[in-house]
PyMOL Python script that loads the backbone (N, CA, C, O; Angstrom):
from pymol import cmd

cmd.read_pdbstr("""\
ATOM      1  N   MET A   1     105.760 118.766  93.649  1.00  0.00           N
ATOM      2  CA  MET A   1     105.877 118.154  92.246  1.00  0.00           C
ATOM      3  C   MET A   1     106.984 119.044  91.515  1.00  0.00           C
ATOM      4  O   MET A   1     106.906 120.273  91.515  1.00  0.00           O
ATOM      5  N   GLY A   2     107.862 118.450  90.988  1.00  0.00           N
ATOM      6  CA  GLY A   2     108.947 119.506  90.177  1.00  0.00           C
ATOM      7  C   GLY A   2     108.522 119.505  89.087  1.00  0.00           C
ATOM      8  O   GLY A   2     107.692 118.686  88.693  1.00  0.00           O
ATOM      9  N   LEU A   3     109.127 120.641  88.232  1.00  0.00           N
ATOM     10  CA  LEU A   3     108.846 120.790  86.880  1.00  0.00           C
ATOM     11  C   LEU A   3     109.945 120.648  86.087  1.00  0.00           C
ATOM     12  O   LEU A   3     110.997 120.926  86.662  1.00  0.00           O
ATOM     13  N   LEU A   4     110.059 120.236  84.728  1.00  0.00           N
ATOM     14  CA  LEU A   4     111.040 120.026  83.831  1.00  0.00           C
ATOM     15  C   LEU A   4     110.911 120.850  83.042  1.00  0.00           C
ATOM     16  O   LEU A   4     109.759 121.119  82.701  1.00  0.00           O
ATOM     17  N   LYS A   5     111.992 121.552  82.460  1.00  0.00           N
ATOM     18  CA  LYS A   5     112.109 122.512  81.373  1.00  0.00           C
ATOM     19  C   LYS A   5     112.625 121.999  80.235  1.00  0.00           C
ATOM     20  O   LYS A   5     113.661 121.361  80.420  1.00  0.00           O
ATOM     21  N   THR A   6     112.173 122.079  78.909  1.00  0.00           N
ATOM     22  CA  THR A   6     112.386 121.446  77.729  1.00  0.00           C
ATOM     23  C   THR A   6     112.445 122.714  76.821  1.00  0.00           C
ATOM     24  O   THR A   6     111.610 123.618  76.790  1.00  0.00           O
ATOM     25  N   LYS A   7     113.629 122.606  76.062  1.00  0.00           N
ATOM     26  CA  LYS A   7     113.631 123.671  75.071  1.00  0.00           C
ATOM     27  C   LYS A   7     113.580 122.950  73.813  1.00  0.00           C
ATOM     28  O   LYS A   7     114.234 121.931  73.589  1.00  0.00           O
ATOM     29  N   ILE A   8     112.585 123.649  72.796  1.00  0.00           N
ATOM     30  CA  ILE A   8     112.534 123.211  71.423  1.00  0.00           C
ATOM     31  C   ILE A   8     112.777 124.289  70.510  1.00  0.00           C
ATOM     32  O   ILE A   8     112.985 125.467  70.802  1.00  0.00           O
ATOM     33  N   MET A   9     112.729 123.754  69.352  1.00  0.00           N
ATOM     34  CA  MET A   9     112.837 124.749  67.995  1.00  0.00           C
ATOM     35  C   MET A   9     111.529 125.025  67.467  1.00  0.00           C
ATOM     36  O   MET A   9     110.780 124.102  67.148  1.00  0.00           O
ATOM     37  N   THR A  10     111.210 126.212  67.355  1.00  0.00           N
ATOM     38  CA  THR A  10     109.957 126.459  66.531  1.00  0.00           C
ATOM     39  C   THR A  10     110.211 126.635  65.076  1.00  0.00           C
ATOM     40  O   THR A  10     111.354 126.863  64.679  1.00  0.00           O
ATOM     41  N   TYR A  11     109.154 126.536  64.223  1.00  0.00           N
ATOM     42  CA  TYR A  11     109.645 127.051  62.836  1.00  0.00           C
ATOM     43  C   TYR A  11     110.377 128.250  62.456  1.00  0.00           C
ATOM     44  O   TYR A  11     110.798 128.479  61.323  1.00  0.00           O
ATOM     45  N   LEU A  12     110.496 128.968  63.431  1.00  0.00           N
ATOM     46  CA  LEU A  12     111.404 130.363  62.943  1.00  0.00           C
ATOM     47  C   LEU A  12     112.815 130.005  63.623  1.00  0.00           C
ATOM     48  O   LEU A  12     113.646 130.886  63.844  1.00  0.00           O
ATOM     49  N   ASP A  13     113.005 128.819  63.901  1.00  0.00           N
ATOM     50  CA  ASP A  13     114.326 128.618  64.759  1.00  0.00           C
ATOM     51  C   ASP A  13     114.579 129.343  66.134  1.00  0.00           C
ATOM     52  O   ASP A  13     115.692 129.475  66.642  1.00  0.00           O
ATOM     53  N   GLU A  14     113.300 129.831  66.706  1.00  0.00           N
ATOM     54  CA  GLU A  14     113.746 130.461  67.950  1.00  0.00           C
ATOM     55  C   GLU A  14     113.545 129.341  69.194  1.00  0.00           C
ATOM     56  O   GLU A  14     112.627 128.530  69.068  1.00  0.00           O
ATOM     57  N   ALA A  15     114.351 129.293  70.328  1.00  0.00           N
ATOM     58  CA  ALA A  15     114.101 128.304  71.170  1.00  0.00           C
ATOM     59  C   ALA A  15     113.161 128.714  72.015  1.00  0.00           C
ATOM     60  O   ALA A  15     113.363 129.803  72.552  1.00  0.00           O
ATOM     61  N   ILE A  16     112.205 128.146  72.273  1.00  0.00           N
ATOM     62  CA  ILE A  16     111.258 128.399  73.291  1.00  0.00           C
ATOM     63  C   ILE A  16     111.374 127.253  74.306  1.00  0.00           C
ATOM     64  O   ILE A  16     111.809 126.145  73.993  1.00  0.00           O
ATOM     65  N   GLU A  17     110.872 127.651  75.798  1.00  0.00           N
ATOM     66  CA  GLU A  17     110.967 126.861  76.840  1.00  0.00           C
ATOM     67  C   GLU A  17     109.568 126.394  77.158  1.00  0.00           C
ATOM     68  O   GLU A  17     108.585 127.120  77.309  1.00  0.00           O
ATOM     69  N   ILE A  18     109.618 125.069  77.239  1.00  0.00           N
ATOM     70  CA  ILE A  18     108.131 124.344  77.564  1.00  0.00           C
ATOM     71  C   ILE A  18     108.198 123.724  79.130  1.00  0.00           C
ATOM     72  O   ILE A  18     108.998 122.814  79.353  1.00  0.00           O
ATOM     73  N   VAL A  19     107.476 124.157  80.037  1.00  0.00           N
ATOM     74  CA  VAL A  19     107.744 123.838  81.467  1.00  0.00           C
ATOM     75  C   VAL A  19     106.759 122.746  81.765  1.00  0.00           C
ATOM     76  O   VAL A  19     105.574 123.021  81.575  1.00  0.00           O
ATOM     77  N   THR A  20     107.034 121.680  82.154  1.00  0.00           N
ATOM     78  CA  THR A  20     106.083 120.408  82.204  1.00  0.00           C
ATOM     79  C   THR A  20     106.301 119.767  83.804  1.00  0.00           C
ATOM     80  O   THR A  20     107.379 119.904  84.384  1.00  0.00           O
ATOM     81  N   PRO A  21     105.344 119.183  84.315  1.00  0.00           N
ATOM     82  CA  PRO A  21     105.510 118.648  85.343  1.00  0.00           C
ATOM     83  C   PRO A  21     106.444 117.403  85.255  1.00  0.00           C
ATOM     84  O   PRO A  21     106.668 116.989  84.118  1.00  0.00           O
ATOM     85  N   LYS A  22     107.085 116.675  86.426  1.00  0.00           N
ATOM     86  CA  LYS A  22     107.896 116.034  86.021  1.00  0.00           C
ATOM     87  C   LYS A  22     107.870 114.365  85.527  1.00  0.00           C
ATOM     88  O   LYS A  22     108.714 113.610  85.044  1.00  0.00           O
ATOM     89  N   HIS A  23     106.479 114.235  85.912  1.00  0.00           N
ATOM     90  CA  HIS A  23     105.889 113.079  85.497  1.00  0.00           C
ATOM     91  C   HIS A  23     105.628 113.040  83.925  1.00  0.00           C
ATOM     92  O   HIS A  23     105.295 111.996  83.364  1.00  0.00           O
ATOM     93  N   TYR A  24     105.792 114.185  83.287  1.00  0.00           N
ATOM     94  CA  TYR A  24     106.015 114.392  81.683  1.00  0.00           C
ATOM     95  C   TYR A  24     107.399 114.098  81.107  1.00  0.00           C
ATOM     96  O   TYR A  24     107.866 114.879  80.278  1.00  0.00           O
ATOM     97  N   ASN A  25     108.040 113.089  81.469  1.00  0.00           N
ATOM     98  CA  ASN A  25     109.115 112.878  80.823  1.00  0.00           C
ATOM     99  C   ASN A  25     109.224 112.678  79.642  1.00  0.00           C
ATOM    100  O   ASN A  25     108.875 111.563  79.256  1.00  0.00           O
ATOM    101  N   ASN A  26     109.642 113.471  78.823  1.00  0.00           N
ATOM    102  CA  ASN A  26     109.650 113.361  77.241  1.00  0.00           C
ATOM    103  C   ASN A  26     111.070 113.173  76.454  1.00  0.00           C
ATOM    104  O   ASN A  26     111.306 113.377  75.264  1.00  0.00           O
ATOM    105  N   ASP A  27     111.938 112.722  77.490  1.00  0.00           N
ATOM    106  CA  ASP A  27     113.401 112.332  76.991  1.00  0.00           C
ATOM    107  C   ASP A  27     113.437 111.553  75.834  1.00  0.00           C
ATOM    108  O   ASP A  27     114.312 111.761  74.994  1.00  0.00           O
ATOM    109  N   LYS A  28     112.404 110.482  75.649  1.00  0.00           N
ATOM    110  CA  LYS A  28     112.473 109.244  74.768  1.00  0.00           C
ATOM    111  C   LYS A  28     111.334 109.638  73.742  1.00  0.00           C
ATOM    112  O   LYS A  28     110.780 108.784  73.049  1.00  0.00           O
ATOM    113  N   GLY A  29     111.012 111.015  73.685  1.00  0.00           N
ATOM    114  CA  GLY A  29     109.807 111.490  72.633  1.00  0.00           C
ATOM    115  C   GLY A  29     108.546 111.474  73.600  1.00  0.00           C
ATOM    116  O   GLY A  29     108.490 110.731  74.579  1.00  0.00           O
ATOM    117  N   SER A  30     107.669 112.245  73.285  1.00  0.00           N
ATOM    118  CA  SER A  30     106.563 112.456  73.847  1.00  0.00           C
ATOM    119  C   SER A  30     105.602 111.337  73.592  1.00  0.00           C
ATOM    120  O   SER A  30     105.700 110.570  72.635  1.00  0.00           O
ATOM    121  N   ILE A  31     104.478 111.283  74.693  1.00  0.00           N
ATOM    122  CA  ILE A  31     103.442 110.197  74.691  1.00  0.00           C
ATOM    123  C   ILE A  31     102.465 110.582  73.498  1.00  0.00           C
ATOM    124  O   ILE A  31     101.566 109.836  73.109  1.00  0.00           O
ATOM    125  N   TYR A  32     102.723 111.740  73.001  1.00  0.00           N
ATOM    126  CA  TYR A  32     101.474 112.018  71.998  1.00  0.00           C
ATOM    127  C   TYR A  32     102.284 111.522  70.731  1.00  0.00           C
ATOM    128  O   TYR A  32     101.602 111.137  69.782  1.00  0.00           O
ATOM    129  N   LEU A  33     103.791 111.485  70.597  1.00  0.00           N
ATOM    130  CA  LEU A  33     104.334 111.194  69.439  1.00  0.00           C
ATOM    131  C   LEU A  33     104.134 109.811  69.215  1.00  0.00           C
ATOM    132  O   LEU A  33     103.705 109.392  68.140  1.00  0.00           O
ATOM    133  N   PHE A  34     104.470 108.954  70.332  1.00  0.00           N
ATOM    134  CA  PHE A  34     104.055 107.657  70.656  1.00  0.00           C
ATOM    135  C   PHE A  34     102.749 106.907  70.170  1.00  0.00           C
ATOM    136  O   PHE A  34     102.680 105.792  69.654  1.00  0.00           O
ATOM    137  N   SER A  35     101.679 107.840  70.478  1.00  0.00           N
ATOM    138  CA  SER A  35     100.357 107.718  70.201  1.00  0.00           C
ATOM    139  C   SER A  35     100.320 107.935  68.560  1.00  0.00           C
ATOM    140  O   SER A  35      99.757 107.078  67.878  1.00  0.00           O
ATOM    141  N   LYS A  36     100.769 108.792  68.097  1.00  0.00           N
ATOM    142  CA  LYS A  36     100.427 109.052  66.560  1.00  0.00           C
ATOM    143  C   LYS A  36     101.212 107.867  65.862  1.00  0.00           C
ATOM    144  O   LYS A  36     100.634 107.251  64.967  1.00  0.00           O
ATOM    145  N   ASN A  37     102.486 107.521  66.223  1.00  0.00           N
ATOM    146  CA  ASN A  37     103.365 106.576  65.408  1.00  0.00           C
ATOM    147  C   ASN A  37     102.543 105.194  65.523  1.00  0.00           C
ATOM    148  O   ASN A  37     102.778 104.344  64.665  1.00  0.00           O
ATOM    149  N   ASN A  38     101.572 104.906  66.550  1.00  0.00           N
ATOM    150  CA  ASN A  38     101.069 103.504  67.019  1.00  0.00           C
ATOM    151  C   ASN A  38      99.832 103.471  66.907  1.00  0.00           C
ATOM    152  O   ASN A  38      99.130 102.610  67.436  1.00  0.00           O
ATOM    153  N   GLU A  39      99.309 104.641  66.025  1.00  0.00           N
ATOM    154  CA  GLU A  39      97.798 104.695  65.468  1.00  0.00           C
ATOM    155  C   GLU A  39      96.843 104.580  66.834  1.00  0.00           C
ATOM    156  O   GLU A  39      95.762 104.042  66.595  1.00  0.00           O
ATOM    157  N   LEU A  40      97.000 104.901  67.930  1.00  0.00           N
ATOM    158  CA  LEU A  40      96.228 104.619  69.014  1.00  0.00           C
ATOM    159  C   LEU A  40      95.024 105.748  68.961  1.00  0.00           C
ATOM    160  O   LEU A  40      95.229 106.946  68.768  1.00  0.00           O
ATOM    161  N   ASN A  41      93.675 105.119  69.178  1.00  0.00           N
ATOM    162  CA  ASN A  41      92.919 105.860  69.629  1.00  0.00           C
ATOM    163  C   ASN A  41      92.560 106.711  70.853  1.00  0.00           C
ATOM    164  O   ASN A  41      93.407 106.768  71.744  1.00  0.00           O
ATOM    165  N   ALA A  42      91.505 107.325  70.993  1.00  0.00           N
ATOM    166  CA  ALA A  42      91.535 108.410  72.443  1.00  0.00           C
ATOM    167  C   ALA A  42      91.687 107.294  73.642  1.00  0.00           C
ATOM    168  O   ALA A  42      92.566 107.544  74.468  1.00  0.00           O
ATOM    169  N   TRP A  43      90.964 106.152  73.817  1.00  0.00           N
ATOM    170  CA  TRP A  43      90.736 105.155  74.738  1.00  0.00           C
ATOM    171  C   TRP A  43      92.300 104.763  75.111  1.00  0.00           C
ATOM    172  O   TRP A  43      92.915 104.965  76.158  1.00  0.00           O
ATOM    173  N   GLU A  44      92.625 104.276  74.164  1.00  0.00           N
ATOM    174  CA  GLU A  44      94.016 103.723  74.070  1.00  0.00           C
ATOM    175  C   GLU A  44      95.125 104.614  74.496  1.00  0.00           C
ATOM    176  O   GLU A  44      96.011 104.277  75.281  1.00  0.00           O
ATOM    177  N   PHE A  45      95.025 105.673  73.974  1.00  0.00           N
ATOM    178  CA  PHE A  45      95.838 106.837  74.338  1.00  0.00           C
ATOM    179  C   PHE A  45      95.921 107.278  75.773  1.00  0.00           C
ATOM    180  O   PHE A  45      96.965 107.533  76.373  1.00  0.00           O
ATOM    181  N   ASP A  46      94.671 107.339  76.263  1.00  0.00           N
ATOM    182  CA  ASP A  46      94.416 107.742  77.587  1.00  0.00           C
ATOM    183  C   ASP A  46      94.836 106.613  78.741  1.00  0.00           C
ATOM    184  O   ASP A  46      95.298 106.851  79.857  1.00  0.00           O
ATOM    185  N   ALA A  47      94.576 105.469  78.216  1.00  0.00           N
ATOM    186  CA  ALA A  47      94.954 104.346  79.170  1.00  0.00           C
ATOM    187  C   ALA A  47      96.542 103.997  79.354  1.00  0.00           C
ATOM    188  O   ALA A  47      97.027 103.524  80.382  1.00  0.00           O
ATOM    189  N   ILE A  48      97.138 104.269  78.357  1.00  0.00           N
ATOM    190  CA  ILE A  48      98.388 103.963  78.322  1.00  0.00           C
ATOM    191  C   ILE A  48      99.354 105.321  78.801  1.00  0.00           C
ATOM    192  O   ILE A  48     100.461 105.191  79.324  1.00  0.00           O
ATOM    193  N   LYS A  49      98.789 106.453  78.551  1.00  0.00           N
ATOM    194  CA  LYS A  49      98.993 107.643  79.222  1.00  0.00           C
ATOM    195  C   LYS A  49      99.144 107.730  80.873  1.00  0.00           C
ATOM    196  O   LYS A  49     100.114 108.138  81.512  1.00  0.00           O
ATOM    197  N   ARG A  50      98.127 107.319  81.264  1.00  0.00           N
ATOM    198  CA  ARG A  50      97.788 106.823  82.919  1.00  0.00           C
ATOM    199  C   ARG A  50      98.722 105.873  82.999  1.00  0.00           C
ATOM    200  O   ARG A  50      99.469 106.281  83.889  1.00  0.00           O
ATOM    201  N   ILE A  51      99.131 104.863  82.613  1.00  0.00           N
ATOM    202  CA  ILE A  51      99.807 103.730  83.250  1.00  0.00           C
ATOM    203  C   ILE A  51     101.213 104.076  83.002  1.00  0.00           C
ATOM    204  O   ILE A  51     102.029 103.650  83.819  1.00  0.00           O
ATOM    205  N   VAL A  52     101.709 104.902  81.834  1.00  0.00           N
ATOM    206  CA  VAL A  52     103.158 105.291  81.999  1.00  0.00           C
ATOM    207  C   VAL A  52     103.484 106.118  82.996  1.00  0.00           C
ATOM    208  O   VAL A  52     104.594 105.900  83.479  1.00  0.00           O
ATOM    209  N   ARG A  53     102.609 107.372  83.656  1.00  0.00           N
ATOM    210  CA  ARG A  53     102.874 108.270  84.416  1.00  0.00           C
ATOM    211  C   ARG A  53     102.596 108.061  85.907  1.00  0.00           C
ATOM    212  O   ARG A  53     103.164 108.750  86.754  1.00  0.00           O
ATOM    213  N   CYS A  54     101.534 106.907  86.282  1.00  0.00           N
ATOM    214  CA  CYS A  54     101.221 106.851  87.505  1.00  0.00           C
ATOM    215  C   CYS A  54     101.992 106.631  88.475  1.00  0.00           C
ATOM    216  O   CYS A  54     101.715 107.183  89.540  1.00  0.00           O
ATOM    217  N   ARG A  55     103.022 105.880  88.405  1.00  0.00           N
ATOM    218  CA  ARG A  55     104.368 105.791  89.494  1.00  0.00           C
ATOM    219  C   ARG A  55     105.082 107.087  89.443  1.00  0.00           C
ATOM    220  O   ARG A  55     105.700 107.283  90.490  1.00  0.00           O
ATOM    221  N   LYS A  56     105.187 107.923  88.676  1.00  0.00           N
ATOM    222  CA  LYS A  56     106.037 109.139  88.712  1.00  0.00           C
ATOM    223  C   LYS A  56     105.057 110.023  89.319  1.00  0.00           C
ATOM    224  O   LYS A  56     105.589 110.907  89.991  1.00  0.00           O
ATOM    225  N   LYS A  57     103.798 110.056  89.289  1.00  0.00           N
ATOM    226  CA  LYS A  57     102.761 111.034  89.626  1.00  0.00           C
ATOM    227  C   LYS A  57     102.494 111.068  91.130  1.00  0.00           C
ATOM    228  O   LYS A  57     102.119 112.067  91.744  1.00  0.00           O
ATOM    229  N   GLY A  58     102.776 109.623  91.757  1.00  0.00           N
ATOM    230  CA  GLY A  58     102.766 109.707  93.148  1.00  0.00           C
ATOM    231  C   GLY A  58     101.332 109.210  93.790  1.00  0.00           C
ATOM    232  O   GLY A  58     101.179 108.897  94.970  1.00  0.00           O
ATOM    233  N   ASN A  59     100.311 109.200  92.770  1.00  0.00           N
ATOM    234  CA  ASN A  59      98.954 108.701  92.775  1.00  0.00           C
ATOM    235  C   ASN A  59      98.581 107.420  92.200  1.00  0.00           C
ATOM    236  O   ASN A  59      97.526 107.319  91.574  1.00  0.00           O
ATOM    237  N   PHE A  60      99.298 106.514  92.350  1.00  0.00           N
ATOM    238  CA  PHE A  60      99.393 105.114  91.838  1.00  0.00           C
ATOM    239  C   PHE A  60      98.053 104.384  91.624  1.00  0.00           C
ATOM    240  O   PHE A  60      97.567 104.062  90.540  1.00  0.00           O
ATOM    241  N   LYS A  61      97.425 104.131  93.147  1.00  0.00           N
ATOM    242  CA  LYS A  61      96.206 103.354  93.057  1.00  0.00           C
ATOM    243  C   LYS A  61      95.173 104.195  92.324  1.00  0.00           C
ATOM    244  O   LYS A  61      94.473 103.679  91.453  1.00  0.00           O
ATOM    245  N   GLU A  62      95.050 105.580  92.681  1.00  0.00           N
ATOM    246  CA  GLU A  62      94.052 106.353  92.035  1.00  0.00           C
ATOM    247  C   GLU A  62      94.114 106.309  90.678  1.00  0.00           C
ATOM    248  O   GLU A  62      93.084 106.096  90.038  1.00  0.00           O
ATOM    249  N   ASP A  63      95.283 106.495  90.076  1.00  0.00           N
ATOM    250  CA  ASP A  63      95.501 106.533  88.520  1.00  0.00           C
ATOM    251  C   ASP A  63      95.282 105.071  88.027  1.00  0.00           C
ATOM    252  O   ASP A  63      94.601 105.053  87.002  1.00  0.00           O
ATOM    253  N   ILE A  64      95.616 104.004  88.406  1.00  0.00           N
ATOM    254  CA  ILE A  64      95.418 102.763  88.061  1.00  0.00           C
ATOM    255  C   ILE A  64      93.848 102.233  87.991  1.00  0.00           C
ATOM    256  O   ILE A  64      93.448 101.326  87.260  1.00  0.00           O
ATOM    257  N   GLU A  65      92.992 103.065  88.990  1.00  0.00           N
ATOM    258  CA  GLU A  65      91.362 102.838  88.976  1.00  0.00           C
ATOM    259  C   GLU A  65      91.146 103.487  88.033  1.00  0.00           C
ATOM    260  O   GLU A  65      90.583 102.880  87.122  1.00  0.00           O
ATOM    261  N   LYS A  66      91.435 104.815  87.818  1.00  0.00           N
ATOM    262  CA  LYS A  66      91.041 105.729  86.562  1.00  0.00           C
ATOM    263  C   LYS A  66      91.327 105.002  85.345  1.00  0.00           C
ATOM    264  O   LYS A  66      90.534 105.064  84.406  1.00  0.00           O
ATOM    265  N   THR A  67      92.464 104.269  85.270  1.00  0.00           N
ATOM    266  CA  THR A  67      92.676 103.571  84.031  1.00  0.00           C
ATOM    267  C   THR A  67      91.846 102.650  83.657  1.00  0.00           C
ATOM    268  O   THR A  67      91.440 102.626  82.495  1.00  0.00           O
ATOM    269  N   ILE A  68      91.453 101.733  84.582  1.00  0.00           N
ATOM    270  CA  ILE A  68      90.381 100.630  84.746  1.00  0.00           C
ATOM    271  C   ILE A  68      89.118 101.400  84.177  1.00  0.00           C
ATOM    272  O   ILE A  68      88.582 101.030  83.132  1.00  0.00           O
ATOM    273  N   ASN A  69      88.757 102.268  84.759  1.00  0.00           N
ATOM    274  CA  ASN A  69      87.447 103.040  84.337  1.00  0.00           C
ATOM    275  C   ASN A  69      87.458 103.522  82.972  1.00  0.00           C
ATOM    276  O   ASN A  69      86.387 103.659  82.381  1.00  0.00           O
ATOM    277  N   VAL A  70      88.617 103.808  82.382  1.00  0.00           N
ATOM    278  CA  VAL A  70      88.729 104.276  80.920  1.00  0.00           C
ATOM    279  C   VAL A  70      88.722 102.908  80.246  1.00  0.00           C
ATOM    280  O   VAL A  70      88.147 102.812  79.162  1.00  0.00           O
ATOM    281  N   LEU A  71      89.229 101.986  80.714  1.00  0.00           N
ATOM    282  CA  LEU A  71      88.963 100.649  79.806  1.00  0.00           C
ATOM    283  C   LEU A  71      87.887 100.023  79.612  1.00  0.00           C
ATOM    284  O   LEU A  71      87.616  99.415  78.576  1.00  0.00           O
ATOM    285  N   ARG A  72      86.977 100.148  80.877  1.00  0.00           N
ATOM    286  CA  ARG A  72      85.624  99.577  80.973  1.00  0.00           C
ATOM    287  C   ARG A  72      84.705 100.670  80.241  1.00  0.00           C
ATOM    288  O   ARG A  72      83.565 100.322  79.933  1.00  0.00           O
ATOM    289  N   LEU A  73      85.094 101.850  79.972  1.00  0.00           N
ATOM    290  CA  LEU A  73      84.561 102.549  79.203  1.00  0.00           C
ATOM    291  C   LEU A  73      84.443 102.300  77.672  1.00  0.00           C
ATOM    292  O   LEU A  73      83.471 102.361  76.919  1.00  0.00           O
ATOM    293  N   TYR A  74      85.859 101.975  77.440  1.00  0.00           N
ATOM    294  CA  TYR A  74      86.014 101.708  75.891  1.00  0.00           C
ATOM    295  C   TYR A  74      85.672 100.412  75.683  1.00  0.00           C
ATOM    296  O   TYR A  74      85.543 100.130  74.492  1.00  0.00           O
ATOM    297  N   LEU A  75      85.472  99.474  76.507  1.00  0.00           N
ATOM    298  CA  LEU A  75      84.679  98.082  76.222  1.00  0.00           C
ATOM    299  C   LEU A  75      83.238  98.257  75.875  1.00  0.00           C
ATOM    300  O   LEU A  75      82.764  97.647  74.916  1.00  0.00           O
ATOM    301  N   LYS A  76      82.518  99.061  76.607  1.00  0.00           N
ATOM    302  CA  LYS A  76      81.100  99.379  76.649  1.00  0.00           C
ATOM    303  C   LYS A  76      80.894 100.155  75.216  1.00  0.00           C
ATOM    304  O   LYS A  76      80.063  99.793  74.383  1.00  0.00           O
ATOM    305  N   GLU A  77      81.655 101.124  75.076  1.00  0.00           N
ATOM    306  CA  GLU A  77      81.404 102.180  73.941  1.00  0.00           C
ATOM    307  C   GLU A  77      81.840 101.297  72.550  1.00  0.00           C
ATOM    308  O   GLU A  77      81.170 101.661  71.584  1.00  0.00           O
ATOM    309  N   ILE A  78      82.478 100.590  72.346  1.00  0.00           N
ATOM    310  CA  ILE A  78      82.813  99.714  71.269  1.00  0.00           C
ATOM    311  C   ILE A  78      82.018  98.547  70.971  1.00  0.00           C
ATOM    312  O   ILE A  78      82.031  98.017  69.860  1.00  0.00           O
ATOM    313  N   GLY A  79      81.182  98.051  72.147  1.00  0.00           N
ATOM    314  CA  GLY A  79      80.343  97.242  72.039  1.00  0.00           C
ATOM    315  C   GLY A  79      80.830  95.849  72.158  1.00  0.00           C
ATOM    316  O   GLY A  79      80.040  94.909  72.063  1.00  0.00           O
TER     317      GLY A  79
END
""", "prot")
cmd.dss("prot")
cmd.show_as("cartoon", "prot")
cmd.util.cbc("prot")
cmd.orient("prot")
């Protein structure tokens, strides 16, 4: 699995390097920013994160099954 290197600016204007797996493509903004901007709760965030990354990660079927389990838990816990 390849890694992506991303440079970001800190509050001290020093560039730091963040190394992440390839399936964490943040070219269009991070999944965390998307989640915040769309006011997602933890279950919604987890399901969307898994769906967005599943094809890139190489474990498509396993990740979709995990997503289904997260959604089932969501339905159970919200009543």
